[in-house]
C-alpha positions in Angstrom: -0.4 -0.3 0.2 2.6 2.6 0.5 5.0 1.7 -2.1 1.8 2.5 -4.7 1.0 6.1 -2.7 4.8 6.8 -3.3 4.4 5.7 -6.9 1.1 7.5 -7.3 2.7 10.5 -5.6 5.7 10.2 -8.2 3.4 10.4 -10.9 1.5 13.5 -10.1 4.8 15.7 -9.4 6.1 14.5 -13.5 2.0 15.4 -14.0 2.8 19.0 -12.3 6.2 19.4 -14.3 5.1 18.6 -17.4 1.9 21.3 -16.7 4.1 23.8 -15.6 6.5 23.7 -18.6 4.1 22.1 -21.2 1.3 24.3 -21.6 -1.5 24.5 -24.3 -4.1 27.3 -24.6 -5.4 31.0 -25.9 -4.0 33.1 -23.3 -0.2 33.4 -23.3 1.7 32.6 -20.1 3.3 35.7 -18.0 6.8 34.7 -19.6 5.4 34.9 -23.5 3.9 38.3 -22.8 7.0 40.3 -20.7 10.1 38.4 -20.9 11.9 37.2 -18.1 14.9 39.2 -16.6 17.4 37.2 -14.1 21.1 37.7 -12.8 21.4 34.2 -12.3 19.9 32.8 -15.7 21.1 33.4 -19.1 17.6 33.4 -20.8 16.2 32.1 -24.7 13.0 32.5 -26.0 11.7 31.6 -29.6 8.7 31.2 -31.5 8.1 29.9 -34.8 5.3 28.7 -36.9 3.9 25.3 -36.7 3.7 25.3 -40.6 7.7 24.7 -40.4 8.8 21.0 -40.9 10.0 20.0 -37.3 8.8 23.2 -35.8 9.9 21.9 -32.4 13.6 21.5 -33.1 13.7 25.0 -35.0 11.9 26.7 -32.0 15.0 24.6 -29.7 17.4 26.2 -32.0 16.2 29.6 -32.3 15.7 29.8 -28.7 19.3 28.4 -27.9 20.4 31.2 -30.2 19.0 33.7 -28.3 20.6 32.5 -25.1 23.8 32.6 -26.2 23.2 36.1 -27.9 23.5 37.3 -23.9 26.8 35.5 -23.3 29.5 38.4 -23.7 32.6 37.8 -25.0 35.3 39.4 -22.8 38.8 39.4 -23.7 41.1 39.4 -21.2 44.3 41.7 -20.8 46.7 39.2 -21.6 45.1 37.5 -24.3 47.6 36.4 -27.1 44.9 38.4 -29.3 46.5 42.0 -28.0 49.5 40.2 -30.1 47.5 40.8 -33.0 45.8 43.8 -32.2 46.9 45.3 -35.7 44.9 42.7 -37.6 41.3 43.8 -37.1 39.8 41.9 -39.1 40.9 38.3 -37.4 40.2 39.7 -34.4 36.8 40.3 -35.5 36.7 36.8 -37.2 37.6 35.1 -34.1 34.4 36.9 -32.3 32.5 35.6 -34.4 33.4 32.0 -34.5 32.9 32.1 -31.1 29.6 33.4 -31.0 28.9 31.2 -33.3 30.3 28.1 -31.8 28.6 28.8 -28.6 25.4 27.4 -29.8 26.7 24.3 -30.7 28.6 23.8 -27.9 26.3 24.7 -25.0 25.6 22.6 -21.6 23.5 21.9 -18.7 20.8 24.1 -20.3 17.4 23.7 -19.2 13.8 24.3 -20.8 11.7 25.9 -18.8 8.3 26.0 -20.6 7.2 25.5 -23.7 3.7 27.6 -25.2 1.6 25.9 -27.7 -0.6 28.7 -29.4 -3.5 27.2 -31.3 -5.2 30.7 -32.0 -2.3 32.2 -33.7 -0.9 28.5 -34.9 2.7 29.4 -32.8 4.8 27.6 -31.0 6.8 29.2 -28.2 10.1 27.8 -25.6 12.1 29.1 -22.7 15.1 28.1 -22.1 17.4 29.2 -19.9 21.3 28.8 -18.9 22.4 29.0 -15.0 25.6 31.5 -15.2 27.5 30.0 -12.4 27.0 26.5 -14.1 28.2 28.1 -17.5 31.4 29.6 -16.2 32.6 26.7 -14.2 32.3 24.8 -17.4 34.3 27.8 -19.2 36.6 27.0 -16.6 37.0 23.6 -16.9 37.4 23.7 -20.1 40.0 26.4 -20.4 42.1 24.5 -17.7 41.5 21.1 -20.0 42.6 23.0 -23.3 45.8 25.1 -21.1 47.4 21.4 -20.4 47.1 19.8 -23.3 48.5 23.0 -25.1 50.9 23.1 -22.3 52.0 19.5 -23.2 52.6 20.5 -26.7 54.5 23.4 -25.6 57.1 21.3 -23.7 57.2 18.9 -26.4 58.0 21.1 -28.7 60.7 22.9 -27.1 62.5 19.0 -26.5 62.8 18.9 -30.3 63.9 22.1 -30.7 66.6 21.2 -28.3 67.5 18.3 -30.9 67.5 21.1 -33.8 64.3 19.2 -35.3 62.7 22.3 -36.7 59.9 20.9 -38.4 59.0 19.1 -35.5 58.9 21.5 -33.1 56.8 23.8 -35.4 54.1 21.1 -35.5 54.0 20.5 -31.6 54.1 24.3 -31.5 50.9 24.1 -34.0 49.4 22.0 -31.9 49.6 23.9 -28.6 47.7 26.6 -31.3 45.0 24.1 -31.8 44.8 23.2 -28.1 43.6 26.6 -27.0 42.4 27.8 -30.4 39.0 28.3 -28.4 40.0 30.3 -25.9 42.3 32.7 -27.2 40.3 35.3 -25.6 41.4 34.1 -22.0 44.3 34.4 -19.8 46.4 31.4 -20.9 49.0 31.5 -18.1 50.3 28.4 -16.6 53.2 27.7 -14.1 56.5 26.0 -15.0 59.5 25.0 -13.2 61.0 28.5 -14.7 57.6 30.7 -13.7 54.5 31.8 -15.6 54.0 31.9 -18.8 51.6 33.2 -21.3 51.2 29.8 -23.8 49.7 31.8 -26.3 52.3 34.8 -26.3 54.9 32.2 -25.7 54.3 29.9 -28.8 54.4 32.8 -30.7 57.7 33.5 -29.2 59.2 30.5 -29.7 58.4 30.0 -33.3 60.1 33.6 -33.7 63.0 32.6 -31.6 63.0 29.3 -34.3 63.3 31.8 -37.6 65.7 34.0 -35.6 68.2 31.4 -34.7 67.6 29.4 -38.1 70.2 30.8 -40.8 70.2 30.0 -44.4 73.1 31.7 -46.6 74.0 30.5 -50.4 77.2 29.7 -51.3 77.0 31.7 -54.5 75.4 35.2 -53.7 75.7 36.1 -57.6 75.9 33.7 -60.2 76.0 34.6 -64.0 74.2 32.5 -66.5 73.0 32.7 -70.1 69.3 32.1 -70.9 68.0 29.0 -72.1 70.7 27.5 -70.5 71.6 24.9 -67.1 74.4 25.3 -65.2 76.6 22.5 -64.0 77.0 23.6 -60.3 73.7 23.5 -58.8 72.5 26.6 -56.3 73.9 25.8 -52.6 72.6 26.6 -49.3 73.8 26.0 -46.0 71.7 25.8 -42.7 72.8 26.8 -39.8 71.6 26.9 -35.8 72.8 30.2 -34.0 73.0 28.4 -30.5 74.5 29.9 -27.7 77.4 28.1 -27.6 77.8 28.7 -31.7 76.8 27.9 -35.0 75.3 24.1 -35.5 74.6 22.3 -38.8 70.8 21.7 -39.3 70.4 18.7 -41.1 67.3 17.2 -42.8 66.0 20.4 -43.0 63.1 20.9 -45.7 63.5 24.5 -48.3 61.6 25.4 -51.0 63.5 27.3 -54.3 61.8 29.2 -56.5 62.1 32.5 -59.1 60.9 35.2 -56.9 61.7 37.2 -59.9 62.1 36.0 -63.6 61.4 32.0 -64.3 63.0 29.1 -64.9 63.0 25.2 -64.1 64.8 23.9 -61.0 64.4 21.1 -58.3 61.9 22.9 -56.0 61.7 20.9 -53.0 65.4 20.0 -51.4 66.7 18.6 -47.9 69.9 19.6 -46.1 72.4 16.9 -46.2 74.4 15.8 -43.1 76.7 18.9 -43.6 73.3 21.5 -43.4 73.7 22.0 -47.5 71.1 21.6 -49.7 71.4 22.2 -53.2 69.1 22.8 -56.4 69.7 22.0 -59.9 68.4 24.6 -62.8 68.0 23.2 -65.8 67.0 26.2 -67.9 66.5 29.6 -67.3 63.0 30.9 -69.1 62.4 34.3 -68.5 63.6 37.1 -70.2 64.9 39.4 -67.6 68.0 40.8 -67.2 68.6 40.0 -63.5 66.4 37.4 -61.6 66.1 36.2 -58.1 66.3 32.8 -56.7 64.7 32.4 -53.2 65.3 29.0 -50.2 62.9 29.4 -47.9 61.8 26.8 -44.8 59.8 24.6 -46.5 56.3 24.9 -44.2 54.1 22.9 -46.6 53.6 19.8 -44.7 52.8 22.0 -41.7 50.7 25.1 -43.2 47.9 24.0 -45.5 46.2 26.8 -47.4 42.8 24.5 -47.5 43.0 23.4 -43.9 40.1 24.2 -41.4 42.1 27.0 -39.1 44.3 27.9 -41.8 44.4 31.6 -41.0 44.6 31.1 -37.5 47.8 28.8 -37.8 49.3 31.4 -40.6 49.0 34.4 -37.8 51.4 32.4 -35.1 53.7 30.2 -37.8 54.3 33.7 -40.2 55.6 32.3 -42.8 56.1 35.6 -44.5 58.9 35.7 -41.8 60.3 32.4 -42.5 64.2 31.6 -42.8 65.3 32.5 -46.2 68.4 33.2 -48.8 68.2 34.8 -52.1 70.5 34.0 -55.3 70.9 37.2 -57.8 71.6 35.5 -61.3 72.4 38.3 -64.0 70.7 36.7 -67.1 72.8 36.8 -70.5 71.4 36.6 -74.3 73.7 34.1 -76.1 76.2 35.3 -78.2 75.7 35.0 -81.7 76.8 35.2 -85.6 74.4 35.7 -88.0 74.6 34.3 -91.7 72.2 35.6 -94.0 71.5 34.8 -97.4 68.2 36.2 -99.9 66.5 35.2 -102.5 63.8 36.7 -104.4 62.5 35.5 -107.4 65.6 33.3 -108.2 67.9 35.8 -108.0 70.6 37.2 -104.8 68.8 40.0 -102.8 71.0 42.9 -100.7 68.0 43.7 -98.9 68.3 44.6 -95.2 65.2 44.9 -94.6 63.8 41.4 -93.5 67.5 40.7 -92.1 67.2 43.5 -89.6 64.2 42.6 -88.5 64.6 38.5 -87.8 67.4 40.1 -86.1 65.8 42.6 -84.0 63.0 40.2 -82.8 65.9 37.3 -82.0 67.7 39.9 -80.2 65.2 40.9 -77.6 63.9 37.0 -76.7 67.2 35.2 -77.3 70.3 36.2 -78.9 72.7 39.3 -78.4 74.1 39.3 -81.6 77.9 40.2 -82.3 80.3 40.6 -85.6 83.0 38.7 -84.1 82.5 35.4 -85.1 85.8 33.7 -82.6 83.5 35.5 -79.5 80.2 33.7 -80.2 78.7 31.3 -78.5 76.5 29.9 -82.0 76.4 30.6 -85.5 72.5 31.2 -87.0 72.4 30.6 -90.5 69.1 31.8 -92.3 68.3 31.1 -95.9 64.8 32.9 -97.4 63.2 32.9 -100.5 60.8 34.5 -102.5 59.2 33.4 -104.9 56.3 35.0 -107.5 52.6 33.6 -106.8 49.9 34.3 -109.3 48.0 37.7 -109.9 44.4 37.4 -109.1 42.6 40.0 -110.9 38.8 41.7 -110.5 36.9 43.7 -111.9 38.8 47.1 -110.5 41.6 45.4 -108.8 44.6 43.6 -109.1 46.8 42.3 -106.5 49.8 40.4 -106.7 50.7 37.4 -104.5 54.3 35.9 -103.1 55.2 33.2 -101.2 58.4 33.3 -98.7 59.8 30.2 -97.0 62.6 31.0 -94.4 64.9 28.2 -93.3 67.0 28.0 -89.9 70.2 26.4 -88.9 72.2 26.7 -85.3 75.0 25.4 -84.6 77.3 25.1 -81.9 80.8 27.0 -82.4 82.5 25.0 -80.1 81.6 20.7 -80.7 80.9 21.8 -84.3 77.9 20.0 -84.1 73.8 22.0 -85.5 71.4 21.9 -82.2 68.6 23.8 -84.5 67.1 22.8 -87.7 64.0 24.1 -88.5 61.9 26.4 -91.0 59.2 28.4 -92.0 56.9 27.9 -95.4 54.6 29.7 -97.9 54.4 32.6 -96.1 51.9 34.6 -98.2 52.1 38.3 -98.8 49.6 40.5 -101.1 49.3 43.6 -102.6 48.3 45.6 -105.4 50.6 47.8 -107.9 53.5 45.6 -107.7 55.3 42.1 -106.3 57.6 44.3 -105.0 54.8 46.0 -102.2 53.6 41.8 -101.3 57.2 41.4 -100.7 57.4 43.4 -98.0 53.6 42.2 -96.4 55.6 39.0 -97.0 58.5 39.8 -94.9 55.9 41.2 -91.7 54.1 37.6 -92.0 57.5 35.9 -91.9 58.6 38.1 -88.5 54.9 37.1 -86.5 55.3 33.9 -87.9 59.3 33.5 -86.3 57.7 35.2 -82.9 55.2 32.4 -82.5 56.9 29.3 -84.2 60.7 29.5 -84.1 61.5 31.4 -80.9 59.0 29.0 -78.6 61.0 26.3 -79.8 64.7 28.3 -79.1 63.6 28.3 -75.9 63.3 24.6 -75.4 66.4 24.0 -76.7 68.7 23.0 -73.6 72.4 24.8 -74.1 
């Protein structure tokens, strides 16, 4: 009997609770008419139309968003965000991200009541969250994040001591990931060396790595001819500036690339057992006189542009400040001695129009011409032949047509071998009045074809 009375009592409590939290009727409850105000709770109230699919879940989501909007983001005076206060965009993005994630990570909230408005076809929900409970949960999360980040921070320092730079930076990145949701908080922790702020501490340790890592080119200035390779590779020495002196950095990944100009070279290279990294240049492809190749610490294994939180990691890892070394290339065009012969309508011609046009085009793109054959690297032999075509006649016009063939042969003076042989055929020139006018147009068309066809092929040569 006593057991039955207890069960009835419990059932009554459940019914009373449900009655107080869920209410259906025409008259709105007090919390709908006047929004509650509380110093102990964050409050969220929502209203949705019952015509919507899954309207009860929508009402809950909307109420929690309303609740979260009341939780202000207070940036601690010791926050690492002050380190990046010049980057207003990042700070605003962080605050927006925190506000959005608040809803997804809310815990310990409770449904106070709901109202099913039959007359207005509305559905209302009322949630609240204890401010003390929320503050406690935040402290627990912060302490957990700081502990994890501190462990990664200490591991990173161990790798620094071993001169394993990439592993050290990788663990600093893990430490950043651990505290990414708490950048607005005071991230100070106690260590054997005293109190440190993890946020600013991570940033300073990364900058310390960059400062102590020195990349020095073996040769800072190199002379090279366009479209040629060099026997000796670009060589860079990587040292660590310790308190005891310089130490070689072994297996350090570097990336070589053209900053100005362009060419084909080995980009990803690791330092050897003596701290040297070597990149072989296959060919210079740019026509710029002064070009620059830069060797920089390769962070691609740590920092990926497509990853989540890339902007955050980039703020700490500052790739633009990564250790680098520059090598200047003084690019000279190949010295060429030119032989030129021309036939027009079966007879030798001494005209210089096409010769000078071809010389000008090739000078701008490939060769430096000389009148001294012995000082040249190559001999360029150009032969042209212009033949007459038909004369097209109309009622009020007459057009003369000519065809031009142009043959190119390039010979290396040292070896005596022909290294290039090509031609353009039947370049058409059409003009009224006479064949001589048509020849001039054929010249213009020939220079254009040399630019589009011959020069790209010359650029492919490995001389």
